[in-house]
N, C-alpha and C positions, 0 to 999 in steps of 0.2 A: 412113680412118675417117670423116672429115668428109663426103666424097662419099657414102659408104654411108648414113650417118644422114640426110643431106639427101634422098636418093632415097626413103627409106621412106615419107614422107607422100604422095609422088607415085605410088608403085607400087600402092597399094591392097592391100597384103598382108593376108591373113587374120590374125586375132588370134593363132591358135595358132602361126603362123610368127613373128610379131613377138615372141611370148613367149619364143622360143628365140634370136632374133637380137639383141634389145635388150640382154639381160644380157651377151652376148659383147662387144658394142660398149662397154658400160659398163666391163667388166673391162679391155679393151684401152686405152680412153681413160685409165683410172686409171694404167696402167703407163707411158703415154707423155704424161702431162699436161705435162711440161716441154718437150715438143717441139711443142706446139700453137701455131701462128702466129695472128695476128689474124683472118685470113680463116677459119681452121678454127673458132675460137671463135665467131665470128659465125654461120657456117653451121650449126654444130651446135646452137647455142642456138635459132636459127630452127626447125630441125627438131624439137627437143625441144618447143618451144611448139606447133608445128603438130600433132605427134603427141598432145599432151595434149587436143586438141579432137576427136579422132576415135576411133571404135571403142571397145574395152574401156578404153583409157587415159582416156577421158572419165569413166569411173567411177573417181573419185579414190582408191578404196581398192584398185584392181586391182594385180596384181604388175607389169604393164607400166608403170603410172604410177609405181610406187615406183622402178623402175629408171630411168625417164626423169628423175625428180626427182634421183636420185643423179648422173646425168650433168650435169644443169643446175647442181647445187650444186658439182660439180667444176669446171665451166667458169667459174663466178662467181669462184672463187679464181684462176683463170688470167687472167680479165678484168682484174683490177687491175694485172697485170704488162704486158699487151699493149695496153691501151686507148689509150695515147699513139701507137701506130703504126697504129691503125684508121682507115680512111677514114670521113668523116662519115656516109655512108649505112650503113656497117656498124655504127657505134656507135648510131645512132638505131634501127636494126633490133634491136639487142641490148636496148635499153630496152623496146621493145615485147615482146620475147620474155620478158624478166624479169617484166614485168607479167602475162603469161599464165601463166608457170610458178609464180610465187610469190603470185599473187592468189587469195584464197579468201574469198568473201563469207560463207561459213558459219562462219568462225573466231569464236571468242569474243573479247571485248574484250581479255583478257589476251594471247591469241595474236596479235591485231592489233598490240598494243604491241611484242611481241617481233619481229614481222615488220618493223615500221617501223624498229626499232633495228638489225636486221640489214641492211636495205636501205640505211639511212643510213650505216652503217659502210663499206659498199662504195662507194656513190655519192659520199659526201663526199670519198673519196680520189681520185676521177676527175672532180670537178665542173668543173675547168677544161677537160678534154677534152670533156665533155658540152656545155659552153657554146659551145665552138668549133664543135662538130658542129651544134648547134641553129641557129647563126648562118650555116650554110653550105648546108643542104639545102633541098629544095623543100617545097611545102605538104603533100603527102601524107606524106612521111617525117617532117616536123615534127609533124604531127598524131598519127602513130603513136607517136612518142617521148613526147609529152606525155601521151597515153593511158597509156603504160606507167608514167610517173611517178605519175599519178593512181591507177592500179591498185595501185601499191606504197604509196600514201599518203605519198609523199615530197614534202613541201612545202618547196621551196627557192625563196624569193622572187627571188633573183638569177637563177636559171635560168629561172624563169617570166617574169621581166621581159625576158630575152633572147628567149625564145620569142614573147612578145607583140609585141615590136619587129620580129622577123623576119616574123611573120604579117602585120603591117600593111604592111611593106615589100614583101612578095610579092604583095599583093592587086592592084595595078595591072597586073602582068605575068602573072597566072595566070587561066586560063579559068574561067568560072563553074561549069562541070561539075565541075571539080576542087575549087574552093572550097566547093561545095555538100556535098562529102564531108568535106573537111578542117576547115573552120571550125566546124561544129557539134561535131565531135569535140574541137577545141581548147577551145571555150567550155564544153562539158560538163566537160572535165577541170579547167579553172580553177574551175568551180563546185563540183566534188567536193572540190577542195583548199581551198575557201573563200577564193579569191583573186579579187577583183574588179579587173580592169584596165580602166580607162575607155577607153583607146586601142583595145583589142581590141573592146570592145562597140560603140564608135562605128564602127569599120571594118565590123563585122558588119552593123550597122543600115544604114549608107550603101550597102554593096554590094548587100544584098538588099532595098533600097528597092522597094516593090511596084510603083511606077509604071514601073520598068524590067522588070517581068515576070520577075525573077530568082527569085522564090519558086517558080516552076514547076519549078525544078531540084531542089528539096529533097524528099527522100523522107519518108514519114510518120515513120520512125524518127528522122530528123534534126530534123523539126519538134517531135516530142515531147521530144527531148533539149534543144533550145533553150528550149522553154517550161518544162521542168523546171529548167533552169539559171537562167532569169529568176526563177522562184519562189524558188529557193534564194538568189539574190542579194537577194530581197525589194525589188524596184524600187519598189513602191508606198510602202513605208516610206521609201525614199530621197526620194520626193516630199515626204513630210511633214517630213523632216529638212532639206530644202534651202530656201533663200530663193528667192523668185521674182525674175527669171525662172529657169527651170530650165536647167542646163547642157545643151549640145547632146547629149552622149553619152546623157544620161538621157531627154530628150524623144524622141530618135530611137529609142532602145531600147524605149520604151513604145509608140511607133507600130508598130514591128516586131512587138512582142508581140501587139498587137491583130490585125495582119494574119496572123500565124502561127496565132492561135486561129481566125480565119475560114477559113484554109487547112485546118486540121485538121478542122473541121466538115464539109468536103466528103467525108470518109471515114466519117462516122457515118451509120448508118441513120436514115431519116426515119420518124416524127418523132423529133427528138433528145430523148432522155430526160434528166431532171435528173441532173446529176453525171456524165454520159457523157464530156464533154470532160475533166473533171478526172481521171476514171478512166484515160482513154487517156494523158493527160499524165503520169500517175504512172509509166508504164512508161519514161519518159525517164531515170529514175535508172539504168537499165541501160546507158545510152549510145546513141548514134545507130546503132550497128552491130547492134543486136538484130535477130534474124531473125523476131520475132513479126509484124512488119508487112510483111515482104518481099513478100508476094503481094497486099497490099491494093490495091484499086482505088477510085477515088472513087465514092460512091453517088449523087452529084448532079453536074450539069454544073458544072465549075469556073467560078466567078464572076470577073469582071474585077477584078484586084487594084487597079486604079486607083481603082475605087469604094470599095474597102475602105480605101485610104489616105486618100481624101477624108473618109470618116467618122472615121478616126483623127485626122485633122488638126483636126477640130472640137473634139476632147477636149483637145488640148494646145496649140491655137493661141495661147491667152492666156499660155502659159508659155515659148514657144520664144525662145531668144536670137536676136535679129536680127543 
């Protein structure tokens, strides 16, 4: 059953065939729920999440989606039993899948409260297993897991502290191409959960310091997500609330924010209209993986980020801790 469900997103079956096959899988899974092993649960949840994003299932009221959600709900019940035997990569994948399956931005406030209560009741019971998994996986798996927690609106500060510590520890040994995907996703998730981790922000600023030309690895969606996160953290207000000199995490984050804004301007048509930068940044609330900017190309020749950084330094040079 696990392999069949796993294969469905990869086969590209027509919706009319899925409409017949998915109910059968749901019925069989219900009968054999007690036989599902950790690998089966992880594989089937991944498949359910992936199926929710394609074809008729993407229309959240379709019969296919209803059946898929029935499978996902069944698997969540089994998850609480088998989580302790899951590999770290399996459990982090499960967190991503839960975020896809049970996240619904169109929900009312009352529904969101109920969803949070439901996710908390499940995740609280396996928080130790989640913490161990977060502290064991690579940057991409870590970012997907934290994305899932944010999508579920599950704010567990202990787990987020573990995640931030792991992200900082992984930075020196991870290629920038990978960090350019993982770090914006993690920072965005922390912002959505309203948790400001200074160690995470300092690592982000130091790694993507523009003099090292690492900003070039960031796609427009990632830039928008980071700028949206910085707005949500309200860094400028933090300047007003802090004594001089500013702490390093804050001064460096402000420098990176200015460099990111300059980077985003490269994708805007000339002349840049008032409010265009803010309008584009607002799409960052959907996260760095939004497909809206997937095909965007710079409308102007990329400028040397070193010059951008030098301009940014002028703004904060009087406040940086030596």
